[in-house]
Every structure is written in structure tokens, then in C-alpha cells.
Backbone as a printed PyTorch tensor [residue, N CA C, xyz], in Angstrom:
tensor([[[51.7110, -6.7900, 33.0070],
         [50.2260, -7.8170, 32.7690],
         [49.1330, -7.1110, 33.4340]],

        [[49.5490, -6.3880, 34.7320],
         [48.4600, -5.6680, 35.3680],
         [47.6930, -4.1110, 34.3360]],

        [[49.0720, -3.5450, 33.8900],
         [48.6750, -2.5490, 33.0960],
         [47.9610, -2.7970, 32.0180]],

        [[47.9300, -3.9230, 31.3480],
         [47.3260, -4.3210, 30.3630],
         [45.7670, -4.7300, 30.3380]],

        [[45.3490, -5.4720, 31.5630],
         [44.3780, -5.1960, 32.1830],
         [43.4030, -3.7840, 32.2980]],

        [[44.1710, -2.7070, 32.9470],
         [43.4750, -1.6200, 33.3130],
         [43.5520, -0.7720, 31.8740]],

        [[44.1040, -0.8080, 30.8270],
         [43.8630, -0.5160, 29.2930],
         [42.6180, -1.2920, 28.7370]],

        [[42.8150, -2.1100, 29.2040],
         [41.8750, -3.0470, 28.3250],
         [40.3310, -2.3980, 28.6200]],

        [[40.2840, -2.1150, 30.1670],
         [38.9760, -1.6630, 30.6810],
         [38.6060,  0.1940, 30.1070]],

        [[39.5390,  0.5050, 30.5370],
         [39.1570,  1.8820, 29.8940],
         [39.2150,  2.3630, 28.5180]],

        [[39.6390,  1.0960, 27.8890],
         [39.4000,  0.8470, 26.3730],
         [37.8800,  0.8400, 26.1140]],

        [[37.2010,  0.0370, 26.6060],
         [36.0640, -0.5360, 26.8070],
         [34.8420,  0.8000, 27.1800]],

        [[35.3840,  1.1400, 28.2070],
         [34.5240,  2.3070, 28.8740],
         [34.6740,  3.4770, 27.7290]],

        [[35.8640,  3.5060, 27.1310],
         [35.5290,  4.8150, 26.2350],
         [34.5680,  4.3320, 24.8550]],

        [[34.5410,  3.2990, 24.3350],
         [34.2680,  2.8110, 22.9860],
         [32.8720,  2.8080, 23.1270]],

        [[32.2840,  2.3430, 24.4900],
         [31.0140,  2.2740, 24.8860],
         [30.4690,  4.0080, 24.9540]],

        [[31.2360,  4.6820, 25.2940],
         [30.4880,  6.2040, 25.4450],
         [30.3770,  6.4120, 24.1600]],

        [[30.8020,  5.9000, 22.6980],
         [30.5860,  6.3990, 21.4930],
         [29.1500,  5.5980, 21.3620]],

        [[28.6770,  4.5910, 21.9090],
         [27.3210,  3.7210, 21.3100],
         [26.2320,  4.9970, 21.4110]],

        [[26.1790,  5.9730, 22.3620],
         [24.6560,  6.4690, 22.7990],
         [24.8230,  7.5890, 21.3730]],

        [[26.0060,  8.3440, 21.2700],
         [25.8140,  9.5640, 20.0320],
         [25.4600,  8.3420, 18.4100]],

        [[26.1790,  7.1500, 18.5490],
         [25.8010,  6.5220, 17.0530],
         [24.3050,  6.2410, 17.0250]],

        [[23.7050,  5.7570, 18.4130],
         [22.2500,  5.3560, 18.1860],
         [21.4100,  6.8460, 18.2550]],

        [[21.9690,  8.1090, 18.7350],
         [20.8640,  8.9370, 18.4150],
         [21.0760,  9.1820, 16.9810]],

        [[22.4760,  9.0280, 16.5950],
         [22.4780,  9.6080, 14.9120],
         [21.1000,  8.7840, 14.1650]],

        [[21.4920,  7.3590, 14.2160],
         [20.5980,  6.2920, 13.5790],
         [19.1510,  6.5430, 13.8570]],

        [[18.5450,  7.0380, 14.8570],
         [17.1490,  7.2760, 15.3120],
         [16.9460,  8.5750, 14.6510]],

        [[17.7170,  9.5180, 14.7910],
         [17.6760, 10.9150, 13.7430],
         [17.2310,  9.9790, 12.1540]],

        [[18.1320,  9.8200, 11.8100],
         [18.2880,  9.2210, 10.3730],
         [17.0960,  8.3650, 10.1430]],

        [[16.7010,  7.5120, 10.7120],
         [15.0870,  7.2130, 10.7400],
         [14.1480,  7.8620, 10.9160]],

        [[14.2670,  8.6610, 11.8100],
         [12.9070,  9.4810, 11.8490],
         [12.2260, 10.0140, 10.6420]],

        [[11.2850,  9.7800, 10.4770],
         [10.1680, 10.0410,  9.1570],
         [10.2760, 11.3110,  9.2150]],

        [[10.1890, 12.1080,  8.2380],
         [10.4670, 13.3060,  7.8280],
         [ 8.6210, 13.7720,  7.6450]],

        [[ 8.4080, 15.1210,  7.6670],
         [ 7.0910, 15.3710,  7.3970],
         [ 6.0920, 15.0500,  6.2910]],

        [[ 6.5310, 14.7670,  5.3490],
         [ 5.9810, 14.2610,  4.1290],
         [ 6.2520, 12.6520,  4.0470]],

        [[ 6.7540, 11.9640,  4.6810],
         [ 7.2360, 10.7290,  4.6790],
         [ 5.8610,  9.5420,  4.5840]],

        [[ 5.7970,  8.1310,  4.6680],
         [ 4.8770,  7.4390,  4.6180],
         [ 4.6070,  7.3290,  6.1320]],

        [[ 3.1350,  6.7660,  6.1580],
         [ 2.9930,  6.5260,  7.7280],
         [ 3.3850,  5.8890,  8.2780]],

        [[ 3.8640,  6.1630,  9.8880],
         [ 4.6110,  5.5990, 10.7260],
         [ 4.7040,  3.8100, 10.8340]],

        [[ 5.6870,  3.5270, 11.0530],
         [ 6.0910,  2.1900, 10.6020],
         [ 6.0930,  1.4710, 12.2180]],

        [[ 4.9450,  1.0220, 12.6550],
         [ 4.9640, -0.0560, 13.9820],
         [ 6.2920, -0.9580, 14.1920]],

        [[ 6.5140, -1.8370, 12.8260],
         [ 6.9790, -2.7280, 13.2280],
         [ 8.5610, -2.3060, 13.3340]],

        [[ 9.2410, -0.9000, 12.7670],
         [10.5270, -0.2500, 12.8600],
         [10.4100,  0.1470, 14.3340]],

        [[ 9.4590,  0.6370, 14.4750],
         [ 9.6060,  1.7260, 16.1730],
         [ 9.8930,  0.1660, 17.5040]],

        [[ 9.1820, -1.0460, 16.7900],
         [ 9.1270, -2.2240, 17.6940],
         [10.7940, -2.3660, 17.8660]],

        [[11.0700, -2.7440, 16.5050],
         [12.6320, -2.9010, 16.2910],
         [13.5820, -1.9710, 16.4870]],

        [[13.3510, -0.7250, 16.9540],
         [14.7450,  0.1390, 17.0390],
         [14.5270,  0.2740, 18.6750]],

        [[13.2320, -0.0110, 19.2970],
         [13.1970, -0.1100, 20.8770],
         [13.9840, -1.2450, 21.4950]],

        [[13.3380, -2.3610, 20.3010],
         [14.4330, -3.5580, 21.2970],
         [15.6160, -3.7640, 21.2200]],

        [[16.1310, -2.7380, 20.0860],
         [17.4920, -3.1270, 19.4000],
         [18.0320, -1.9590, 20.4510]],

        [[17.4970, -0.9730, 20.9790],
         [18.1280,  0.0470, 22.0490],
         [18.5240, -0.9880, 23.5780]],

        [[17.1570, -1.5250, 23.7460],
         [17.1820, -2.6730, 24.9780],
         [18.3500, -3.8640, 24.6740]],

        [[18.2850, -4.3950, 23.5850],
         [19.3070, -5.3470, 23.3770],
         [20.8230, -4.8400, 23.7280]],

        [[20.8270, -3.6170, 23.2910],
         [22.1440, -3.0640, 23.1270],
         [22.9160, -2.4830, 24.3620]],

        [[21.8810, -2.0600, 25.1290],
         [22.1960, -1.3110, 26.5820],
         [22.4190, -2.9180, 27.6830]],

        [[21.7600, -3.7680, 27.4080],
         [21.6940, -4.9230, 28.3040],
         [23.0250, -6.0400, 27.5420]],

        [[23.4400, -5.6440, 26.7240],
         [24.6100, -6.6670, 26.1990],
         [26.2030, -5.6830, 26.2690]],

        [[25.9710, -4.4990, 26.3340],
         [27.1670, -3.7060, 26.5040],
         [27.3480, -3.8390, 28.0740]],

        [[26.1780, -3.5570, 28.8430],
         [26.2800, -3.0340, 30.2470],
         [26.8740, -4.4320, 30.8150]],

        [[25.6770, -5.7110, 30.2380],
         [26.2630, -6.3710, 31.1140],
         [27.8740, -7.4930, 30.9590]],

        [[28.1380, -6.8780, 29.5440],
         [29.3590, -7.2850, 29.5590],
         [30.5020, -6.4390, 30.1880]],

        [[30.4490, -4.8540, 30.2190],
         [31.0590, -4.3680, 31.0780],
         [31.3130, -4.6980, 32.8020]],

        [[29.9260, -5.1040, 32.9540],
         [29.7480, -5.6160, 34.2920],
         [30.4130, -7.1110, 34.9480]],

        [[30.0680, -8.0040, 33.7910],
         [30.4170, -9.3980, 34.2660],
         [31.9600, -9.4280, 33.9400]],

        [[32.8230, -8.6820, 33.1790],
         [33.9410, -8.4320, 33.0650],
         [34.5060, -7.6530, 34.2370]],

        [[33.7620, -7.0960, 35.3170],
         [34.6480, -6.3780, 36.1140],
         [35.6420, -6.4780, 37.2330]],

        [[35.5350, -8.1660, 37.2070],
         [36.7480, -8.8730, 38.1420],
         [36.8190, -8.2170, 39.3860]],

        [[35.8330, -7.9620, 40.0880],
         [35.6920, -7.3110, 41.6760],
         [35.7750, -5.7380, 41.4700]],

        [[35.7600, -5.1920, 40.0350],
         [36.0740, -3.5600, 39.9220],
         [34.5680, -3.2120, 40.1130]],

        [[34.1220, -2.5600, 41.6370],
         [32.9750, -2.1200, 41.6010],
         [32.4700, -0.9760, 41.0190]],

        [[33.5800,  0.0500, 40.1000],
         [33.5250,  0.9250, 39.5440],
         [33.0570,  0.4650, 38.1560]],

        [[33.8850, -0.2670, 37.6420],
         [32.8680, -1.1680, 35.9800],
         [31.9090, -1.6630, 36.5200]],

        [[31.1370, -2.0970, 37.4450],
         [29.8780, -2.9580, 37.6360],
         [29.3000, -2.0830, 37.6700]],

        [[29.6540, -0.2100, 38.2760],
         [28.4980,  0.9710, 38.3730],
         [28.4010,  1.3880, 36.9010]],

        [[29.4220,  0.9360, 36.0950],
         [29.2850,  1.6970, 34.9240],
         [28.7930,  0.8580, 33.9750]],

        [[28.7680, -0.4420, 34.0690],
         [27.6720, -1.3830, 33.3860],
         [26.2280, -1.5030, 33.8660]],

        [[25.8160, -0.8670, 35.2020],
         [24.9160, -0.9750, 35.1940],
         [23.9960,  0.6480, 35.0690]],

        [[24.7590,  1.3430, 35.0330],
         [24.1800,  2.7690, 34.2410],
         [24.1580,  2.6870, 32.7780]],

        [[24.7070,  1.8760, 31.8670],
         [24.8600,  1.5170, 30.6430],
         [23.3480,  1.2280, 30.7060]],

        [[23.2900,  0.0740, 31.5880],
         [21.7990, -0.6540, 31.2010],
         [20.6580,  0.1270, 31.2620]],

        [[20.7860,  1.0410, 32.3720],
         [19.7160,  1.9050, 32.8200],
         [19.5480,  3.1130, 31.9620]],

        [[20.6720,  3.4120, 31.0670],
         [20.6710,  4.5180, 30.1800],
         [19.9250,  3.9350, 28.9830]],

        [[19.8680,  2.8150, 28.6200],
         [19.1000,  2.1810, 27.3490],
         [17.4990,  2.0930, 27.6690]],

        [[17.3710,  1.8760, 29.4710],
         [15.7080,  2.1120, 29.6530],
         [15.4000,  3.9240, 29.1080]],

        [[16.1060,  4.5240, 28.9680],
         [15.8710,  6.0930, 28.7360],
         [15.5050,  5.8850, 27.3360]],

        [[16.5190,  5.9730, 26.5880],
         [17.0190,  5.5720, 25.3090],
         [16.1360,  4.7860, 24.5860]],

        [[15.0100,  3.9560, 24.9090],
         [14.8520,  3.2100, 24.1410],
         [13.2730,  3.7780, 23.8410]],

        [[12.5300,  3.9760, 24.7270],
         [11.1540,  4.5800, 24.4420],
         [11.4380,  5.8090, 23.8830]],

        [[12.5100,  6.7960, 23.6300],
         [12.7190,  7.7820, 23.0180],
         [12.9480,  7.3130, 21.2880]],

        [[13.6390,  6.6470, 21.5040],
         [14.2860,  5.8920, 19.8250],
         [12.8790,  5.3000, 19.0040]],

        [[12.1980,  4.4000, 19.9660],
         [11.1470,  4.0830, 19.3470],
         [ 9.8390,  5.0880, 18.7670]],

        [[ 9.7450,  5.9050, 19.3230],
         [ 8.8470,  6.8430, 19.3750],
         [ 9.4780,  8.0730, 18.4690]],

        [[11.0160,  8.2840, 18.3350],
         [11.3830,  8.8390, 17.1480],
         [10.8140,  8.4280, 15.6070]],

        [[11.2000,  6.9600, 15.7020],
         [10.9910,  6.3960, 14.7110],
         [ 9.2710,  6.7870, 14.0330]],

        [[ 8.4730,  6.7420, 14.6860],
         [ 7.0050,  7.0140, 14.3260],
         [ 6.8170,  8.5450, 14.2510]],

        [[ 7.7250,  9.5730, 14.7890],
         [ 7.5850, 10.8820, 14.6150],
         [ 6.6890, 11.9080, 16.1500]],

        [[ 6.6780, 10.7260, 16.6050],
         [ 6.4740, 11.4780, 18.3570],
         [ 7.4490, 11.8600, 19.2730]],

        [[ 8.0620, 12.7080, 19.0110],
         [ 9.2760, 12.8760, 20.0130],
         [ 8.7560, 13.3430, 21.2490]],

        [[ 7.5710, 13.9690, 21.6550],
         [ 6.9050, 14.7140, 22.8570],
         [ 6.6150, 13.0850, 23.6210]],

        [[ 5.6550, 12.2890, 22.8980],
         [ 5.2320, 11.0430, 23.3510],
         [ 6.4050, 10.3910, 23.8900]],

        [[ 7.7680, 10.1820, 23.3850],
         [ 8.6520,  9.4470, 23.3620],
         [ 9.6340, 10.1950, 25.0040]],

        [[ 9.3950, 11.6310, 24.8730],
         [ 9.8910, 12.3180, 25.9680],
         [ 8.9480, 11.6520, 27.4770]],

        [[ 7.6150, 11.8680, 27.2030],
         [ 7.2810, 11.8580, 28.4230],
         [ 7.3490,  9.7140, 28.6020]],

        [[ 7.1750,  8.9430, 28.0900],
         [ 7.7580,  7.7480, 28.2910],
         [ 9.1410,  7.3100, 28.9400]],

        [[10.1700,  8.1120, 28.5300],
         [11.6740,  8.6900, 29.0310],
         [11.4420,  8.9330, 30.2820]],

        [[10.7880,  9.6610, 30.2810],
         [10.4880, 10.3310, 31.8230],
         [10.8440,  9.6340, 33.0780]],

        [[10.3440,  8.8250, 33.7040],
         [10.4700,  7.7110, 34.8090],
         [11.7190,  6.8400, 34.3310]],

        [[12.2870,  6.7610, 33.2510],
         [13.1370,  5.8890, 33.1730],
         [14.8520,  6.8390, 33.7040]],

        [[14.2150,  8.0220, 33.2720],
         [15.0610,  8.9370, 33.8190],
         [15.2290,  9.6880, 35.1890]],

        [[14.0100,  9.3560, 35.1330],
         [14.2560,  9.8220, 36.9930],
         [14.8380,  8.7920, 38.0170]],

        [[14.8350,  7.4470, 37.2380],
         [15.3490,  6.2000, 38.1370],
         [16.6060,  6.4960, 37.6940]],

        [[17.3230,  6.5590, 36.7490],
         [18.6210,  7.0450, 36.1370],
         [19.0050,  7.6450, 37.0770]],

        [[18.4350,  8.7980, 37.2480],
         [19.3280,  9.5960, 37.8610],
         [19.2270,  9.4460, 39.4140]],

        [[17.5780,  8.8920, 40.0860],
         [18.0160,  8.2020, 41.5000],
         [19.0610,  7.1880, 41.6510]],

        [[19.3870,  6.2610, 40.5410],
         [20.6010,  5.6910, 41.1050],
         [22.0070,  5.7420, 40.8150]],

        [[22.0380,  6.8840, 40.2210],
         [23.4170,  7.4220, 39.6130],
         [23.6840,  8.4140, 41.1690]],

        [[22.4290,  9.3190, 42.1860],
         [23.0290,  9.7840, 42.7280],
         [23.1890,  8.7090, 44.2440]],

        [[22.0750,  7.3540, 44.4650],
         [22.4580,  6.4020, 44.7790],
         [23.6890,  5.9310, 44.8840]],

        [[24.1800,  5.4100, 43.6250],
         [25.5030,  4.7380, 43.9760],
         [26.8230,  5.8180, 43.6350]],

        [[26.4590,  6.9290, 44.0590],
         [27.6410,  8.2050, 44.1210],
         [27.5060,  8.2510, 45.6840]],

        [[26.6220,  8.0770, 46.4860],
         [26.6920,  7.8450, 48.1110],
         [26.7440,  6.5850, 48.6750]],

        [[26.5160,  5.6010, 48.0580],
         [26.7000,  3.7280, 48.4530],
         [27.0520,  3.4460, 47.1830]],

        [[28.6930,  3.4310, 46.6640],
         [29.0810,  2.7570, 45.5530],
         [28.6880,  1.0770, 45.7270]],

        [[28.7410,  0.4280, 46.7160],
         [28.5630, -1.0000, 46.4520],
         [26.7590, -1.5010, 46.8670]],

        [[25.7250, -0.4490, 46.5600],
         [24.2490, -0.8580, 46.5200],
         [24.1740, -1.9290, 45.6460]],

        [[24.5390, -2.2100, 44.7830],
         [24.1350, -3.2000, 43.8410],
         [23.7590, -4.3270, 44.2450]],

        [[25.4080, -4.7970, 44.8570],
         [25.5040, -6.3060, 45.2540],
         [25.5650, -6.3250, 47.0840]],

        [[26.2230, -5.2920, 47.5240],
         [27.0560, -5.5730, 48.9120],
         [26.6060, -4.6130, 49.9240]],

        [[25.5730, -3.7720, 49.2110],
         [25.0090, -2.3470, 49.9710],
         [24.0760, -2.8450, 51.1990]],

        [[23.7710, -2.1980, 51.9990],
         [22.6940, -2.2020, 53.1940],
         [21.1920, -2.7210, 51.9690]],

        [[20.4690, -3.4390, 52.8790],
         [18.9610, -3.9190, 51.9420],
         [18.3200, -2.4050, 51.7250]],

        [[18.3220, -0.9690, 52.5110],
         [17.2080, -0.1580, 52.0460],
         [18.1890,  0.1070, 50.7380]],

        [[19.4290,  0.4170, 50.4250],
         [20.1330,  0.5880, 49.1000],
         [19.7140, -0.0620, 47.9830]],

        [[20.1410, -1.7990, 48.2630],
         [19.8150, -2.6410, 47.4180],
         [18.4080, -2.5240, 46.7320]],

        [[17.7910, -2.6720, 48.1600],
         [15.8590, -2.1580, 47.1560],
         [15.5300, -1.2160, 46.2640]],

        [[16.2790,  0.0450, 46.9130],
         [16.1320,  1.3150, 45.6710],
         [16.5610,  1.0420, 44.4310]],

        [[17.9490,  0.8790, 44.7940],
         [18.8070,  0.3740, 43.3930],
         [17.8900, -0.6750, 42.1610]],

        [[17.7870, -1.5080, 43.0780],
         [16.5150, -2.4650, 42.1470],
         [15.6950, -2.0880, 41.4210]],

        [[14.6980, -1.3000, 42.7060],
         [13.4480, -0.9130, 42.5080],
         [13.4200,  0.1770, 41.5910]],

        [[14.5080,  0.6920, 41.0520],
         [14.9620,  1.9700, 40.0440],
         [14.7540,  0.7340, 38.7610]],

        [[15.9510,  0.0480, 38.7910],
         [16.2650, -0.6470, 37.4720],
         [14.3460, -1.2280, 37.5160]],

        [[14.0410, -1.7680, 38.0400],
         [12.2610, -2.4660, 37.8200],
         [11.7920, -1.3450, 36.8000]],

        [[11.2830, -0.3350, 37.6090],
         [10.5050,  0.6320, 37.3070],
         [11.2800,  1.2350, 35.9600]],

        [[12.6060,  1.4350, 35.4930],
         [13.0490,  2.1600, 34.4750],
         [12.4950,  0.8860, 33.2300]],

        [[13.0150, -0.2000, 33.9820],
         [12.4860, -1.7150, 32.6690],
         [11.1330, -1.5340, 32.0810]],

        [[10.1670, -1.4510, 33.2390],
         [ 8.9330, -1.6990, 33.2060],
         [ 8.1510, -0.6750, 32.4090]],

        [[ 8.9000,  0.6560, 32.4660],
         [ 7.9800,  1.9440, 31.8510],
         [ 8.5880,  2.0770, 30.4450]],

        [[10.2470,  1.5880, 30.0920],
         [10.5940,  1.7670, 28.6010],
         [10.2080,  0.6530, 28.2300]],

        [[ 9.7210, -0.2830, 28.6840],
         [ 9.0760, -1.5910, 27.7400],
         [ 7.8300, -0.8150, 27.2790]],

        [[ 6.7990, -0.6500, 28.3240],
         [ 5.4430,  0.2850, 28.3320],
         [ 5.9130,  1.2910, 26.6500]],

        [[ 6.7580,  2.2230, 26.8610],
         [ 7.2310,  2.8590, 25.7560],
         [ 7.1270,  2.4660, 24.6040]],

        [[ 7.9800,  1.4540, 24.4110],
         [ 8.0550,  0.6770, 23.1930],
         [ 7.2530, -0.1530, 22.5360]],

        [[ 6.3100, -0.3610, 23.3190],
         [ 5.1260, -1.1930, 23.3080],
         [ 4.0310, -0.3240, 22.2990]],

        [[ 4.3590,  1.4330, 23.2450],
         [ 3.3010,  2.1260, 22.9050],
         [ 3.4940,  2.6020, 21.7590]],

        [[ 4.8880,  2.6820, 21.2520],
         [ 5.0660,  3.5860, 19.9520],
         [ 4.8170,  2.3040, 19.0620]],

        [[ 5.0920,  1.0870, 19.3500],
         [ 4.5700, -0.1980, 18.2890],
         [ 2.7960, -0.1630, 17.8780]],

        [[ 2.4460,  0.3770, 19.1670],
         [ 0.7610,  0.5870, 18.9730],
         [ 0.7050,  1.7440, 18.2320]],

        [[ 0.9110,  2.4830, 17.4560],
         [ 0.6560,  3.6440, 16.8140],
         [-0.5840,  3.5880, 16.0880]],

        [[-0.5500,  2.7760, 15.2880],
         [-1.5360,  3.0950, 14.1390],
         [-2.8040,  2.5460, 15.1080]],

        [[-3.0850,  1.7430, 15.9810],
         [-4.1540,  1.2520, 16.8450],
         [-4.0980,  1.7750, 18.2360]],

        [[-3.6390,  3.3620, 18.4680],
         [-3.4270,  3.5660, 19.4980],
         [-4.6560,  3.7560, 20.7950]],

        [[-5.7940,  4.2660, 20.0280],
         [-6.9010,  4.6190, 20.7070],
         [-7.5120,  3.7700, 21.5390]],

        [[-7.8300,  2.5520, 21.0480],
         [-8.2450,  1.6130, 22.3770],
         [-7.5070,  1.0560, 23.7310]],

        [[-6.1590,  1.4780, 23.5390],
         [-5.3280,  0.5010, 24.7020],
         [-4.8050,  1.9270, 25.1630]],

        [[-4.8360,  1.1870, 26.5730],
         [-3.8540,  2.0810, 27.6070],
         [-3.3130,  1.1200, 28.1780]],

        [[-2.1860,  1.8020, 29.2010],
         [-1.2790,  1.3100, 29.9900],
         [-1.0250,  2.1670, 30.9120]],

        [[-1.5390,  1.6800, 32.1390],
         [-0.7010,  2.6070, 33.6010],
         [-0.4310,  1.5010, 34.4830]],

        [[ 0.1310,  2.3870, 35.0110],
         [ 0.7420,  1.6700, 36.4900],
         [-0.2810,  0.7810, 37.6670]],

        [[-0.1080,  0.0160, 38.0930],
         [-1.0040, -0.6780, 39.0080],
         [-0.6550, -1.2000, 40.0980]],

        [[-0.9220, -0.6930, 41.3230],
         [-0.6920, -0.7110, 42.6240],
         [-1.5580, -1.4340, 43.6410]],

        [[-1.7410, -2.2020, 44.2590],
         [-2.9740, -2.7140, 45.1720],
         [-2.1520, -3.6230, 46.3730]],

        [[-3.1350, -3.9130, 47.2110],
         [-2.6050, -4.8340, 48.1800],
         [-1.7750, -6.2130, 47.6810]],

        [[-0.7080, -6.0010, 48.0210],
         [ 0.4950, -7.5170, 47.7530],
         [ 0.7870, -7.5230, 45.8900]],

        [[ 0.4450, -6.4260, 45.5910],
         [ 0.4940, -6.9270, 43.8700],
         [ 0.7790, -5.2790, 43.3100]],

        [[ 1.9670, -5.3770, 42.0730],
         [ 2.5160, -4.0650, 41.7320],
         [ 2.8580, -4.5100, 40.2970]],

        [[ 2.0840, -3.3490, 39.6770],
         [ 2.5700, -3.8340, 37.8410],
         [ 2.0990, -3.1780, 36.9170]],

        [[ 1.7290, -3.4070, 35.9510],
         [ 1.4610, -2.7900, 34.7460],
         [ 0.1650, -2.9970, 34.4510]],

        [[-0.9920, -2.3550, 34.4730],
         [-2.1540, -2.3810, 33.7050],
         [-2.8470, -2.2340, 32.1870]],

        [[-2.6820, -2.9800, 31.4940],
         [-2.9320, -3.0290, 30.0990],
         [-4.2490, -2.9920, 29.7870]],

        [[-4.8250, -1.9320, 29.1770],
         [-6.6980, -2.3470, 29.0700],
         [-6.7700, -1.9220, 27.3310]],

        [[-7.4300, -2.9610, 26.9220],
         [-7.7360, -2.7370, 25.4780],
         [-7.7110, -3.7030, 24.1650]],

        [[-7.7630, -3.4970, 23.1000],
         [-7.4020, -4.8550, 22.2940],
         [-5.8890, -4.6190, 21.8300]],

        [[-5.1950, -5.7450, 21.3410],
         [-3.9140, -5.6660, 21.5560],
         [-3.6180, -6.1610, 19.9570]]])
């Protein structure tokens, strides 16, 4: 019975490893060619939202079915954070703005790398680590999520981008995103 549970977990990990290449192929196929119609903001938003949802569903399922296995929790966490990197890149790829997508994916990628290094040194940082480790890992998740969402919104606003700006905001006792312009 114990061997069946272990093989089930391994099978889930292997199957989720193939999700990223499938998303990448879908994005490349959906990316408009040079002679294609004007960019479709709705498709850009739908692509980014789908990547977010897929990451949350896959990562949450892996972490939720961990049954105390810290490595499965870490794998689920990194799956979720990986979606934060791919979502703005995928949504900008749909509208043909790869460079802008890379720019919006930079902060989630840095948060992903920081989380990976932190989890390598403090494996229980997500739930049971000391306060500085927990604060850092949850800050990385939040930063990746917020900037990833901003990237997807930016891709969805491809038609009327000029009057809209999204910037990080930090003030005394406040932290967030500042959105200026007409939505």
C-alpha cells in the first residue's frame, strides 16, 4: 500500500512537468504572425488567466495532497510561482509583444529564484520556518502574483495602452500597485 502512494506522487510530478511545455507550445501556436489581424486583448487576458488558473490548480492539488510530505508542498509552491512567471509572458506573446512580456516576467522570475534558493536552505519555510523565512517566501509569492497580474492586465490593454500606467507603490504603512489612467 505504501509503494502505491509513492508511485502516485511520482506520477503526478512527472505529468505536471509536461504542463509547461504544453503551455509554451499553445502560446507559440496562438502568437500572431507578422501579417495577422490586430492583437486580440480578450485572448491575451484569457491566456494569462488560464496560465494563472492552471498554476494554482496544479500547484494547489500537489501541495494539498502532500499528506505531510514537505517536498510535495515545495513542488506545489514552485508550480504556483512558475505560473506567475509564465502568465505575463504568455499573454504578451499572444499580442506579439515578447520583449514586454519578458519585462513583466522579470519580477516573478526573481521571486521564483529567491523562493527556490530559500526553500533549498530552509525546506520548511512555507509553513513551519522561522518568521524571517516565512515572511520572505510569502513576500516572494505576493510580489510574483501582483506583478504577474499587472503583466496580464497590461497585455489585455494593448489597444489603449498609452493612457494607462501601472507602477509599484510604497508609502508609510502601505504597499501596492498604483494604476493611473482610463481603464
